[in-house]
C-alpha positions as CSV (number, residue, x, y, z in Angstrom):
1,X,115.1,80.1,53.1
2,X,114.7,80.4,49.3
3,X,114.3,76.7,49.0
4,X,111.6,76.9,51.7
5,X,109.6,79.3,49.6
6,X,109.7,76.8,46.7
7,X,108.9,73.8,48.8
8,X,106.4,74.9,51.4
9,X,103.3,74.9,49.0
10,X,104.3,71.4,47.9
11,X,104.8,70.2,51.5
12,X,101.4,71.7,52.6
13,X,99.6,69.9,49.8
14,X,101.4,66.6,50.5
15,X,101.3,66.6,54.3
16,X,98.6,69.0,55.5
17,X,98.8,71.8,58.0
18,X,99.0,69.9,61.3
19,X,101.7,67.4,60.5
20,X,103.9,70.2,59.1
21,X,103.2,72.3,62.2
22,X,104.3,69.4,64.4
23,X,107.5,69.0,62.3
24,X,108.4,72.7,62.5
25,X,107.9,72.6,66.3
26,X,110.0,69.5,66.9
27,X,112.6,70.7,64.4
28,X,113.2,73.7,66.7
29,X,114.1,71.3,69.4
30,X,116.7,69.7,67.1
31,X,118.3,73.1,66.7
32,X,119.1,73.0,70.5
33,X,120.3,69.4,70.3
34,X,122.7,70.4,67.6
35,X,124.5,72.9,69.9
36,X,126.3,70.4,72.1
37,X,129.8,71.4,70.7
38,X,130.0,74.1,73.4
39,X,130.6,76.8,70.8
40,X,133.7,75.2,69.2
41,X,132.2,75.2,65.7
42,X,131.1,78.8,66.1
43,X,134.5,79.9,67.2
44,X,136.6,77.7,64.9
45,X,136.4,80.1,61.8
46,X,137.6,83.0,63.9
47,X,140.4,81.0,65.5
48,X,141.6,79.6,62.1
49,X,141.4,83.1,60.6
50,X,143.5,84.6,63.4
51,X,146.1,81.8,63.0
52,X,146.0,82.3,59.2
53,X,146.5,86.0,59.7
54,X,149.8,85.1,61.5
55,X,150.6,82.5,58.8
56,X,150.8,79.9,61.6
57,X,150.0,76.5,59.9
58,X,151.1,74.6,63.0
59,X,148.5,76.4,65.1
60,X,145.8,75.6,62.6
61,X,146.7,71.9,62.9
62,X,146.5,72.1,66.7
63,X,143.1,73.9,66.5
64,X,141.6,71.3,64.1
65,X,143.0,68.4,66.2
66,X,141.4,69.7,69.4
67,X,138.1,70.6,67.5
68,X,137.9,67.0,66.2
69,X,138.1,65.5,69.6
70,X,135.5,67.8,71.0
71,X,133.0,67.2,68.1
72,X,133.4,63.5,68.4
73,X,132.4,63.8,72.0
74,X,129.6,66.2,71.1
75,X,128.1,63.6,68.7
76,X,128.0,61.0,71.4
77,X,126.5,63.5,73.9
78,X,123.8,64.3,71.3
79,X,122.8,60.7,71.0
80,X,122.6,60.4,74.8
81,X,120.6,63.6,75.2
82,X,118.0,62.6,72.6
83,X,117.5,59.2,74.2
84,X,117.0,60.7,77.6
85,X,114.6,63.4,76.3
86,X,112.5,61.0,74.1
87,X,109.8,60.4,76.7
88,X,109.8,64.0,78.0
89,X,109.2,66.0,74.9
90,X,105.5,65.0,74.2
91,X,104.3,66.0,77.6
92,X,106.5,69.2,77.6
93,X,104.8,70.3,74.4
94,X,101.4,69.1,75.4
95,X,101.4,66.7,72.4
96,X,99.2,63.6,72.3
97,X,100.7,60.1,71.6
98,X,99.3,60.1,68.0
99,X,100.8,63.5,67.2
100,X,104.2,62.5,68.5
101,X,104.2,59.2,66.5
102,X,103.7,61.3,63.3
103,X,107.2,62.9,63.8
104,X,109.1,60.3,65.8
105,X,110.5,58.2,63.0
106,X,111.6,61.2,60.8
107,X,113.2,62.8,63.9
108,X,115.3,59.7,64.5
109,X,116.6,59.8,60.9
110,X,117.8,63.4,61.4
111,X,119.4,62.7,64.8
112,X,121.3,59.7,63.4
113,X,122.7,61.8,60.6
114,X,123.7,64.6,63.0
115,X,125.6,62.2,65.2
116,X,127.4,60.6,62.3
117,X,128.5,63.9,60.6
118,X,129.2,66.1,63.7
119,X,133.0,65.7,63.6
120,X,133.2,66.4,59.8
121,X,131.8,69.9,60.3
122,X,135.2,71.2,61.4
123,X,136.4,71.1,57.8
124,X,133.8,73.5,56.5
125,X,134.4,75.8,59.5
126,X,138.1,75.8,58.6
127,X,137.3,76.8,55.0
128,X,135.2,79.7,56.3
129,X,138.1,80.8,58.5
130,X,140.5,80.6,55.4
131,X,138.0,82.8,53.5
132,X,137.6,80.3,50.7
133,X,134.5,82.2,49.7
134,X,134.1,80.9,46.2
135,X,134.0,77.3,47.2
136,X,131.9,77.7,50.3
137,X,129.4,79.8,48.3
138,X,129.2,77.2,45.5
139,X,128.9,74.4,48.1
140,X,126.0,76.2,49.8
141,X,124.1,76.4,46.5
142,X,124.8,72.7,45.7
143,X,123.6,71.7,49.2
144,X,120.4,73.7,48.7
145,X,119.8,72.2,45.3
146,X,120.3,68.7,46.6
147,X,118.0,69.3,49.5
148,X,115.3,70.6,47.2
149,X,115.7,67.7,44.8
150,X,115.5,65.1,47.5
151,X,112.4,66.7,49.0
152,X,110.5,66.9,45.7
153,X,111.5,63.4,44.7
154,X,110.7,61.7,48.0
155,X,107.5,63.6,48.5
156,X,106.3,62.6,45.0
157,X,107.2,59.0,45.9
158,X,104.9,59.2,49.0
159,X,107.5,59.2,51.8
160,X,105.8,62.0,53.7
161,X,107.8,63.5,56.6
162,X,110.6,61.1,55.9
163,X,111.2,63.0,52.7
164,X,111.8,66.2,54.6
165,X,114.0,64.4,57.1
166,X,116.2,62.9,54.4
167,X,116.5,66.3,52.7
168,X,117.6,67.8,56.0
169,X,120.0,64.9,56.9
170,X,121.9,64.0,53.8
171,X,123.1,67.3,52.2
172,X,125.1,68.5,55.3
173,X,126.9,65.2,55.4
174,X,127.9,65.4,51.7
175,X,129.0,69.0,52.2
176,X,131.2,68.0,55.1
177,X,133.0,65.4,53.0
178,X,133.4,67.8,50.1
179,X,134.9,70.4,52.6
180,X,137.5,67.9,53.7
181,X,138.7,67.2,50.2
182,X,138.8,71.0,49.4
183,X,140.9,71.7,52.5
184,X,143.4,69.0,51.4
185,X,143.7,70.9,48.1
186,X,144.1,74.5,49.3
187,X,145.9,73.9,52.6
188,X,147.4,70.4,52.5
189,X,149.8,71.2,55.4
190,X,146.8,71.8,57.7
191,X,145.3,68.3,57.3
192,X,148.4,66.2,58.0
193,X,150.6,65.8,61.0
194,X,148.0,66.7,63.6
195,X,149.3,66.5,67.1
196,X,147.4,64.4,69.6
197,X,145.3,66.8,71.7
198,X,145.8,66.8,75.5
199,X,143.1,67.3,78.1
200,X,144.4,70.7,79.1
201,X,144.2,72.1,75.5
202,X,140.8,70.6,75.0
203,X,139.5,72.1,78.2
204,X,141.0,75.5,77.2
205,X,139.2,75.4,73.9
206,X,135.9,74.5,75.5
207,X,136.2,77.2,78.1
208,X,137.1,79.7,75.4
209,X,134.1,78.6,73.3
210,X,131.8,78.7,76.3
211,X,130.9,82.4,75.7
212,X,130.1,81.8,72.0
213,X,128.1,78.7,73.0
214,X,126.1,80.4,75.7
215,X,125.5,83.2,73.2
216,X,124.4,80.7,70.6
217,X,121.9,79.2,73.0
218,X,120.5,82.8,73.5
219,X,120.2,83.5,69.8
220,X,118.5,80.1,69.3
221,X,116.0,80.9,72.0
222,X,115.3,84.2,70.2
223,X,115.1,82.7,66.6
224,X,113.9,79.1,67.1
225,X,111.5,79.1,69.9
226,X,108.4,80.7,68.5
227,X,106.9,77.4,67.3
228,X,107.6,75.8,70.7
229,X,105.9,78.7,72.5
230,X,102.9,78.7,70.2
231,X,102.4,74.9,70.5
232,X,102.8,75.1,74.3
233,X,100.0,77.7,74.4
234,X,97.7,75.1,72.8
235,X,97.7,76.3,69.2
236,X,100.0,73.9,67.2
237,X,98.1,74.5,63.9
238,X,99.0,78.2,64.1
239,X,102.7,77.4,63.8
240,X,102.4,77.1,60.0
241,X,100.5,80.4,59.8
242,X,103.2,82.1,61.8
243,X,106.0,80.5,59.8
244,X,104.4,81.5,56.4
245,X,103.8,85.1,57.6
246,X,107.4,85.3,58.8
247,X,109.1,83.7,55.8
248,X,109.6,86.8,53.6
249,X,110.8,88.9,56.6
250,X,113.3,86.1,57.6
251,X,114.5,85.8,54.0
252,X,115.1,89.6,53.6
253,X,116.7,90.1,57.0
254,X,118.9,87.0,56.4
255,X,120.1,88.6,53.1
256,X,120.6,91.9,54.8
257,X,123.1,90.3,57.3
258,X,125.1,88.4,54.7
259,X,127.3,91.4,53.8
260,X,128.2,92.7,57.3
261,X,128.6,89.2,58.7
262,X,131.0,88.2,55.9
263,X,133.3,90.9,57.3
264,X,133.5,89.3,60.8
265,X,136.3,86.9,59.7
266,X,138.2,89.8,58.2
267,X,137.7,91.7,61.4
268,X,139.2,88.8,63.3
269,X,142.2,88.8,60.9
270,X,142.7,92.6,61.4
271,X,142.5,92.1,65.2
272,X,144.9,89.1,65.0
273,X,147.3,91.1,62.9
274,X,147.4,94.0,65.4
275,X,146.0,96.6,63.0
276,X,144.2,98.4,65.8
277,X,144.0,101.7,63.8
278,X,141.6,100.0,61.3
279,X,139.2,98.4,63.8
280,X,137.1,101.5,64.4
281,X,136.7,102.1,60.7
282,X,135.6,98.5,60.0
283,X,133.2,98.3,63.0
284,X,131.6,101.6,62.1
285,X,131.0,100.6,58.5
286,X,129.6,97.2,59.6
287,X,127.1,98.8,61.9
288,X,126.0,101.3,59.2
289,X,125.5,98.5,56.7
290,X,123.4,96.6,59.3
291,X,121.1,99.5,59.8
292,X,120.7,100.5,56.1
293,X,120.1,97.0,54.8
294,X,117.8,96.0,57.7
295,X,115.8,99.1,57.1
296,X,115.4,98.3,53.4
297,X,114.4,94.7,54.4
298,X,111.8,96.1,56.8
299,X,110.3,98.4,54.1
300,X,110.1,95.6,51.6
301,X,108.5,93.2,54.0
302,X,105.9,95.7,55.2
303,X,104.8,96.5,51.6
304,X,105.2,93.1,49.9
305,X,104.4,90.5,52.5
306,X,100.6,90.5,52.4
307,X,100.7,90.1,48.6
308,X,103.6,87.6,48.8
309,X,101.8,85.2,51.2
310,X,98.6,85.4,49.3
311,X,100.2,84.5,46.0
312,X,102.5,81.9,47.7
313,X,100.3,79.7,49.9
314,X,97.0,81.5,50.0
315,X,95.5,84.3,52.2
316,X,94.5,81.7,54.9
317,X,98.2,81.5,55.9
318,X,98.7,85.2,56.4
319,X,98.6,86.1,60.1
320,X,97.4,89.7,59.6
321,X,98.9,93.2,59.5
322,X,99.6,93.2,63.3
323,X,101.8,90.1,63.1
324,X,103.5,91.5,60.0
325,X,104.4,94.7,61.7
326,X,105.5,92.9,64.9
327,X,107.8,90.6,62.9
328,X,109.4,93.5,61.0
329,X,110.0,95.5,64.2
330,X,111.5,92.5,66.0
331,X,113.9,91.7,63.1
332,X,115.2,95.3,62.9
333,X,115.9,95.2,66.6
334,X,117.6,91.8,66.3
335,X,119.7,93.0,63.3
336,X,121.2,95.9,65.2
337,X,121.7,93.9,68.4
338,X,123.4,91.2,66.3
339,X,125.8,93.8,64.7
340,X,126.8,95.2,68.1
341,X,127.4,92.0,70.0
342,X,129.0,90.0,67.1
343,X,131.7,92.7,66.7
344,X,132.3,92.7,70.5
345,X,132.6,88.9,70.5
346,X,135.1,88.8,67.7
347,X,137.2,91.4,69.4
348,X,137.5,89.4,72.6
349,X,134.4,89.8,74.7
350,X,133.0,86.3,73.9
351,X,132.1,85.3,77.5
352,X,130.5,88.6,78.3
353,X,128.5,88.5,75.0
354,X,127.6,84.9,75.7
355,X,126.1,85.8,79.1
356,X,124.3,88.8,77.8
357,X,122.8,86.9,74.9
358,X,121.7,84.1,77.1
359,X,119.8,86.6,79.2
360,X,118.4,88.0,76.0
361,X,117.1,84.6,75.0
362,X,115.6,83.8,78.4
363,X,113.8,87.2,78.5
364,X,112.6,86.7,74.9
365,X,111.0,83.4,75.7
366,X,109.5,84.8,78.9
367,X,108.1,87.8,77.1
368,X,106.8,85.6,74.3
369,X,104.8,83.4,76.7
370,X,103.4,86.4,78.6
371,X,102.6,88.5,75.5
372,X,101.4,85.5,73.6
373,X,98.7,84.8,76.1
374,X,97.6,88.5,75.8
375,X,98.1,89.4,72.2
376,X,98.3,86.0,70.4
377,X,101.0,85.3,67.8
378,X,101.8,89.0,67.4
379,X,102.7,89.1,71.1
380,X,105.1,86.2,70.5
381,X,106.7,88.1,67.6
382,X,107.4,91.4,69.4
383,X,109.1,89.8,72.4
384,X,112.7,90.3,71.1
385,X,112.1,94.1,70.9
386,X,111.5,94.3,74.7
387,X,114.2,91.8,75.6
388,X,116.8,93.4,73.3
389,X,116.2,96.9,74.7
390,X,117.1,95.5,78.1
391,X,120.1,93.3,77.2
392,X,122.0,93.1,73.9
393,X,121.5,96.6,72.6
394,X,122.9,98.5,75.6
395,X,125.5,95.8,76.4
396,X,126.9,95.6,72.9
397,X,127.3,99.4,72.8
398,X,129.0,99.4,76.2
399,X,131.4,96.7,75.3
400,X,132.5,98.4,72.1
401,X,132.9,101.6,74.1
402,X,135.2,99.8,76.5
403,X,137.3,98.8,73.6
404,X,137.4,102.5,72.5
405,X,135.8,101.5,69.2
406,X,132.9,103.9,69.5
407,X,131.2,106.1,72.0
408,X,127.6,106.0,73.1
409,X,127.2,109.6,71.9
410,X,128.4,108.7,68.4
411,X,126.1,105.6,68.4
412,X,123.0,107.7,69.1
413,X,123.9,111.0,67.4
414,X,125.8,109.9,64.3
415,X,124.5,106.4,63.6
416,X,121.0,105.8,65.2
417,X,119.3,109.2,64.9
418,X,120.1,109.9,61.2
419,X,118.8,106.5,60.3
420,X,115.8,106.4,62.7
421,X,114.1,109.7,61.8
422,X,114.2,109.0,58.1
423,X,113.0,105.4,58.6
424,X,110.1,106.5,60.9
425,X,109.0,109.2,58.5
426,X,108.8,106.7,55.6
427,X,106.9,104.2,57.8
428,X,104.2,106.9,58.4
429,X,103.9,107.6,54.7
430,X,103.6,103.9,53.9
431,X,101.0,103.4,56.6
432,X,98.9,106.3,55.2
433,X,99.4,105.1,51.6
434,X,98.5,101.6,52.6
435,X,95.0,102.6,53.6
436,X,94.4,103.8,50.0
437,X,94.6,100.2,48.8
438,X,91.0,99.7,49.8
439,X,90.0,102.2,47.1
440,X,92.1,100.8,44.3
441,X,90.9,98.5,41.6
442,X,93.9,96.2,41.9
443,X,95.5,95.8,45.3
444,X,98.2,93.6,43.8
445,X,99.4,96.4,41.5
446,X,99.1,99.0,44.2
447,X,101.2,97.1,46.7
448,X,103.8,96.2,44.2
449,X,104.2,99.8,43.1
450,X,104.2,101.0,46.8
451,X,106.9,98.6,47.7
452,X,109.2,99.5,44.8
453,X,108.7,103.2,45.3
454,X,109.2,102.9,49.1
455,X,112.4,100.9,48.9
456,X,113.8,103.3,46.3
457,X,113.0,106.4,48.3
458,X,114.5,104.8,51.4
459,X,117.8,104.0,49.8
460,X,118.1,107.5,48.4
461,X,117.2,109.0,51.7
462,X,119.9,106.9,53.4
463,X,122.6,107.9,50.9
464,X,124.6,109.8,53.5
465,X,125.0,106.6,55.5
466,X,126.2,104.3,52.6
467,X,127.6,106.4,49.9
468,X,131.2,106.3,51.2
469,X,131.3,102.5,51.7
470,X,133.7,100.6,49.4
471,X,131.5,98.5,47.1
472,X,134.2,96.9,45.0
473,X,136.1,98.3,41.9
474,X,133.6,97.4,39.2
475,X,130.4,98.5,41.0
476,X,132.3,101.5,42.4
477,X,132.9,102.8,38.8
478,X,129.3,102.6,37.9
479,X,128.1,104.2,41.2
480,X,130.7,107.0,40.8
481,X,129.4,107.8,37.3
482,X,125.9,108.1,38.8
483,X,127.3,110.3,41.7
484,X,125.9,107.9,44.3
485,X,129.2,107.2,46.1
486,X,132.3,109.0,47.3
487,X,135.8,107.9,46.7
488,X,136.9,105.0,48.9
489,X,138.2,106.2,52.3
490,X,141.8,105.4,53.3
491,X,142.2,102.2,55.2
492,X,139.3,100.4,53.6
493,X,139.2,96.7,54.1
494,X,140.7,94.7,51.4
495,X,138.8,92.1,49.4
496,X,138.4,88.6,50.9
497,X,140.8,86.0,49.7
498,X,139.7,83.6,47.1
499,X,141.5,80.3,46.2
500,X,142.0,79.3,42.7
């Protein structure tokens, strides 16, 4: 996401609006094509984490052996699906022959790389399950740097969309190879002596991953279908405007989910180790972090986004205040829904969560098409709010209630309401203050100050929800001196493992 902020102005200058819009739309289709592992790569970190929590290296070897067989088959299936869909895609997206020829060659480059590197993805998933956070974090930074460097170099050399395709295809392959070597260093027993997988064990893993896979399809329909819907409605050139307007919101909400999502593997280890007394505490804290951070992201996006897009790519690529508000509202809804159902999935309700999330995705696309025809791109953006209220939000709460993790009364009274009324009050103040920007001599300065003040006031007003969270020893000392935190509660989650 950060690299996109750096590269998009260069890409627009090099390619133009329409070719880049076509690439974004067809790129969303590749996201679906990359999900043919039936959820195995999604589940693999959780399975490895649970086996590691039991210190069962033999089980880790069996898991990786079965996953390798499945991903080899997934790579071959991916090639077959792309070949079969090659003649269908242009008519499905209402693209002319000339438009499709612009993206056809670069798409083949990306597909070939995906097929070749699919099996090697299991090694990175294993490192995530082993919580090798230092290496995986550095690897992500290096992968981003390589992608940015390739894009800039090849665009300057005049390779057009092939530059973007190469930057999307090569870094993941390099990261997969590096992950294999790292796994050999930190867990050598896990990469040797793999037993040959039998059909029954492979089938069991696929069936177990079906829920996560179905859920992944649903989340993809929510997050990576906007361009397809907008193009199918006959406005492919608007895809770039939508993407540029959504960029800051997506970046901020992605960052807001990093902290709670990083605890999912630890939650799986706690569950695998049988520490049921700690599950309620961990899930409660994760949901509170989701709400507090997503609210801060929403406030920042509302205040800064008009200024950000104008300075970044120009005011012509800002879709307007209605689209900005719609994007922020949808992403807050998605963040809470994600927190609820991801916890339920880790704790055993993978199939149920998968079915609910698939319904969520189908309803989102349906609402996006209907509302998009009526309200334009803002209607496409607000679709997840309506679909989430009917599917993932109530279902996630009910599943956690079934596990005796939390009650619906607690969710509404102690979690949602204390956050919602403060958030809504601040939104009203921001809306009123925003109208004053018309009378200021410098809108840039006004919006920057409004954003800084609003985020600060928000975090202070939400102190009752985050002040007792364990921030880590060094930061905790600083915050304690400022009287912004309480002492860590008993039973707090330990720090993630790091490997030397």
